[in-house]
ZATORMAR-881984 format. One record per residue (C-alpha): residue in one letter; residue number from 0; x, y, z. Coordinates in steps of 0.5 Angstrom, whole numbers. Layout:
[nupa 'A', NUM, [X, Y, Z]]
...
This chain:
[nupa 'X', 0, [-42, -37, -52]]
[nupa 'X', 1, [-40, -41, -47]]
[nupa 'X', 2, [-34, -43, -50]]
[nupa 'X', 3, [-32, -37, -52]]
[nupa 'X', 4, [-33, -34, -46]]
[nupa 'X', 5, [-28, -41, -43]]
[nupa 'X', 6, [-24, -38, -49]]
[nupa 'X', 7, [-23, -31, -47]]
[nupa 'X', 8, [-21, -33, -39]]
[nupa 'X', 9, [-16, -37, -41]]
[nupa 'X', 10, [-12, -31, -46]]
[nupa 'X', 11, [-14, -28, -40]]
[nupa 'X', 12, [-10, -32, -35]]
[nupa 'X', 13, [-4, -34, -40]]
[nupa 'X', 14, [-3, -26, -41]]
[nupa 'X', 15, [-3, -24, -33]]
[nupa 'X', 16, [3, -32, -33]]
[nupa 'X', 17, [8, -29, -37]]
[nupa 'X', 18, [14, -24, -35]]
[nupa 'X', 19, [15, -21, -41]]
[nupa 'X', 20, [15, -14, -38]]
[nupa 'X', 21, [17, -16, -31]]
[nupa 'X', 22, [24, -14, -32]]
[nupa 'X', 23, [23, -8, -34]]
[nupa 'X', 24, [20, -6, -28]]
[nupa 'X', 25, [25, -9, -25]]
[nupa 'X', 26, [30, -4, -28]]
[nupa 'X', 27, [26, 2, -28]]
[nupa 'X', 28, [24, 2, -21]]
[nupa 'X', 29, [32, 0, -19]]
[nupa 'X', 30, [34, 6, -23]]
[nupa 'X', 31, [29, 10, -19]]
[nupa 'X', 32, [32, 7, -13]]
[nupa 'X', 33, [40, 10, -14]]
[nupa 'X', 34, [37, 16, -17]]
[nupa 'X', 35, [34, 18, -12]]
[nupa 'X', 36, [39, 16, -7]]
[nupa 'X', 37, [45, 19, -11]]
[nupa 'X', 38, [40, 25, -10]]
[nupa 'X', 39, [40, 26, -4]]
[nupa 'X', 40, [47, 24, -3]]
[nupa 'X', 41, [49, 30, -7]]
[nupa 'X', 42, [47, 35, -1]]
[nupa 'X', 43, [52, 33, 4]]
[nupa 'X', 44, [58, 31, -2]]
[nupa 'X', 45, [58, 38, -3]]
[nupa 'X', 46, [57, 41, 4]]
[nupa 'X', 47, [63, 36, 5]]
[nupa 'X', 48, [68, 39, -1]]
[nupa 'X', 49, [66, 46, 1]]
[nupa 'X', 50, [68, 46, 8]]
[nupa 'X', 51, [76, 41, 4]]
[nupa 'X', 52, [76, 49, 0]]
[nupa 'X', 53, [74, 53, 6]]
[nupa 'X', 54, [80, 50, 10]]
[nupa 'X', 55, [85, 50, 4]]
[nupa 'X', 56, [84, 57, 3]]
[nupa 'X', 57, [84, 57, 11]]
[nupa 'X', 58, [90, 54, 12]]
[nupa 'X', 59, [94, 59, 6]]
[nupa 'X', 60, [91, 66, 9]]
[nupa 'X', 61, [94, 63, 14]]
[nupa 'X', 62, [102, 61, 11]]
[nupa 'X', 63, [102, 67, 6]]
């Protein structure tokens, strides 16, 4: 019985020490942070583009 428990403990410890799946988690976290930053910056980018179109259209109206 004791050998079985020690063997189980050794297997669990070996599994916990493996680093096979950590790359996927790191890539997922990086992707999530990039997606959040992109989404947050879209509003200010859209407002900037909208302001430029308003400026161009008012300039065209002034000269036409």
